[in-house]
C-alpha positions in Angstrom: 14.8 -13.7 8.1 14.8 -13.7 11.8 17.0 -10.9 13.0 18.6 -10.3 9.6 18.0 -7.0 7.8 16.3 -7.8 4.6 15.6 -5.6 1.6 12.0 -4.4 2.0 11.0 -5.2 -1.5 11.9 -8.9 -1.0 10.5 -9.0 2.5 7.3 -7.2 1.6 6.4 -8.0 -2.0 3.1 -6.1 -1.9 4.7 -2.7 -2.1 4.0 -0.9 -5.3 7.3 -0.2 -7.1 8.6 1.3 -10.3 12.1 1.0 -11.9 13.5 3.4 -9.2 11.9 1.8 -6.1 8.7 2.1 -4.0 6.0 4.4 -5.2 4.1 6.7 -2.8 0.9 8.7 -3.2 1.7 11.3 -0.5 4.9 12.4 1.2 3.8 11.0 4.6 3.6 7.5 3.1 7.3 7.7 2.2 8.0 8.9 5.7 6.1 6.0 7.2 8.0 3.7 4.9 11.3 5.3 5.9 10.5 5.0 9.6 9.8 1.3 9.3 13.1 0.8 7.5 15.0 2.8 10.1 13.4 0.9 13.0 14.2 -2.4 11.4 17.8 -1.4 10.7 18.1 -0.3 14.4 16.8 -3.7 15.5 13.5 -2.6 17.0 11.8 -5.3 15.0 12.5 -7.9 12.3 10.8 -8.0 8.9 9.0 -11.2 10.0 7.6 -9.3 13.0 6.7 -6.4 10.8 5.0 -8.6 8.2 3.0 -10.4 10.9 2.0 -7.1 12.6 1.0 -5.5 9.3 -1.0 -8.5 8.3 -2.9 -8.4 11.6 -3.5 -4.7 11.2 -4.9 -5.2 7.7 -7.2 -8.0 8.9 -8.5 -5.7 11.7 -9.2 -3.0 9.2 -10.9 -5.3 6.8 -13.1 -6.7 9.7 -14.0 -3.1 10.5 -15.1 -2.4 6.9 -12.0 -1.3 5.1 -12.7 -2.1 1.4 -9.0 -2.9 0.9 -8.7 -1.0 -2.4 -5.0 -0.2 -1.7 -5.7 3.4 -1.0 -5.4 2.8 2.8 -2.3 0.6 2.6 0.0 3.1 4.2 -2.6 4.0 6.9 -2.1 0.4 7.9 1.7 0.9 7.9 1.3 3.9 10.2 -1.0 2.0 12.6 1.4 -0.9 12.6 4.3 1.4 13.3 2.4 2.9 16.3 1.5 -0.6 17.6 5.1 -2.0 17.3 6.7 1.2 18.8 4.4 1.0 21.8 4.8 -2.8 22.1 8.6 -2.6 21.9 8.7 0.2 24.5 10.2 2.8 22.2 7.3 5.2 23.0 4.1 4.7 24.9 0.7 5.0 23.2 0.1 8.1 25.3 3.2 9.8 23.9 2.3 8.8 20.3 -1.2 10.3 20.9 0.3 13.5 22.4 2.5 14.0 19.3 -0.4 13.2 16.9 -2.6 15.8 18.7 0.3 18.3 18.6 0.8 17.6 14.9 -2.9 18.1 14.2 -2.9 21.4 16.1 0.2 22.6 14.1 -1.3 21.5 10.8 -4.5 23.4 11.6 -2.7 26.7 11.9 -0.3 26.1 9.0 -1.3 27.6 5.6 -1.6 25.1 2.8 1.7 24.5 1.0 3.8 25.7 4.0 5.9 23.3 6.1 4.3 22.3 9.4 6.4 23.2 12.4 5.7 21.9 15.9 5.9 24.5 18.7 5.7 24.1 22.5 2.2 25.4 22.5 1.1 22.6 20.2 1.6 20.2 23.1 -0.7 22.0 25.5 
């Protein structure tokens, strides 16, 4: 697996799937999944690196009291993405936090059911 692009289902067997592929509870989970696929395809990390980083993230969460019921699985994906992106120099932790804060600001002003749009003022 090192360096090769593997199919995520075979590389990451714990992903919930149905006959059509992975199953997600929320749209953001699918987006986090897609980002991990894209970053792997672009060579940012291998699936072995991803699996090790995700495993470490889940262990950290469990040690902090995560009951590991499966409902937080993609929160671990997101945290792993943030750690790997920062570790690989794709974006700094500060940049990631800046965008997260901007997203939160934009979400706060967006009516329920409407698309969230980032604006320049969200970054201030």
